C-alpha positions in Angstrom: 3.0 49.3 -31.9 -0.6 48.3 -31.4 -3.3 50.9 -32.1 -7.0 50.1 -31.8 -9.8 52.6 -32.6 -13.2 51.1 -31.9 -16.7 52.8 -31.9 -18.2 53.2 -28.5 -21.1 50.8 -28.0 -23.9 51.4 -25.6 -26.0 48.4 -24.6 -29.7 49.2 -24.0 -30.6 45.6 -22.9 -29.6 42.0 -22.9 -25.9 42.7 -22.3 -24.2 39.4 -21.4 -26.9 37.2 -23.0 -24.7 37.0 -26.1 -22.2 34.8 -24.1 -22.2 31.1 -25.0 -22.7 29.9 -21.4 -26.0 31.9 -21.3 -27.5 31.5 -24.8 -26.7 27.7 -24.9 -29.3 27.3 -22.1 -31.5 30.3 -22.7 -32.3 32.5 -25.6 -30.2 35.6 -25.9 -30.6 39.0 -27.4 -28.6 42.3 -27.2 -29.9 45.7 -28.2 -27.0 48.1 -28.6 -25.8 50.9 -30.8 -22.7 52.8 -31.6 -22.4 56.5 -31.1 -20.0 59.0 -32.7 -17.4 58.5 -30.0 -14.4 56.1 -30.1 -12.3 54.1 -27.7 -8.6 54.4 -28.4 -6.0 51.9 -27.1 -2.3 52.3 -27.9 0.5 49.9 -26.8 4.2 49.7 -27.7 7.4 48.2 -26.6 9.8 51.0 -25.6 13.1 50.8 -27.5 15.4 52.0 -24.8 14.3 49.9 -21.8 12.0 47.2 -23.3 9.1 48.0 -20.9 5.5 47.9 -22.0 4.0 51.3 -22.6 0.2 51.6 -22.7 -1.8 54.8 -23.3 -5.6 55.1 -22.9 -7.4 57.4 -20.4 -4.3 56.6 -18.3 -0.7 55.8 -19.1 1.0 52.6 -17.8 4.6 51.6 -18.0 5.2 48.0 -16.9 7.9 45.4 -17.1 5.6 42.4 -16.9 2.2 41.5 -18.3 0.9 40.8 -14.7 1.6 44.4 -13.7 -0.9 45.8 -16.3 -4.0 47.3 -14.7 -6.0 47.5 -17.9 -7.8 44.2 -18.1 -8.4 44.4 -21.9 -4.7 44.8 -22.7 -3.7 42.2 -20.1 -6.2 39.7 -21.4 -5.3 40.4 -25.0 -1.5 39.9 -24.4 -2.2 36.7 -22.5 -4.5 35.5 -25.3 -1.7 36.1 -27.8 0.6 34.2 -25.4 3.0 37.1 -24.8 5.0 36.2 -21.8 7.3 39.3 -21.2 7.8 42.8 -22.5 10.8 41.5 -24.5 8.8 38.9 -26.4 6.6 39.3 -29.5 5.1 42.8 -28.9 5.1 44.6 -32.2 7.6 47.5 -32.4 
């Protein structure tokens, strides 16, 4: 199971200027702060059918990484080189 609880950040200015392709050519700054709200992401491999189960403001049940609609989860699983729901997702 994967569980992430992260403080919600609000950017007041400069969002995106902290990316390498920008600040390598220009100076960058970001003014942001966290509030008393959190973002929760939960992911697990289901034991009885090996599908990927994701729960955030929505619930997704998928067989393949490419079917995931949440771009954060999809990108994270690709970054970790998870190929299918049967491979290397923590249980």
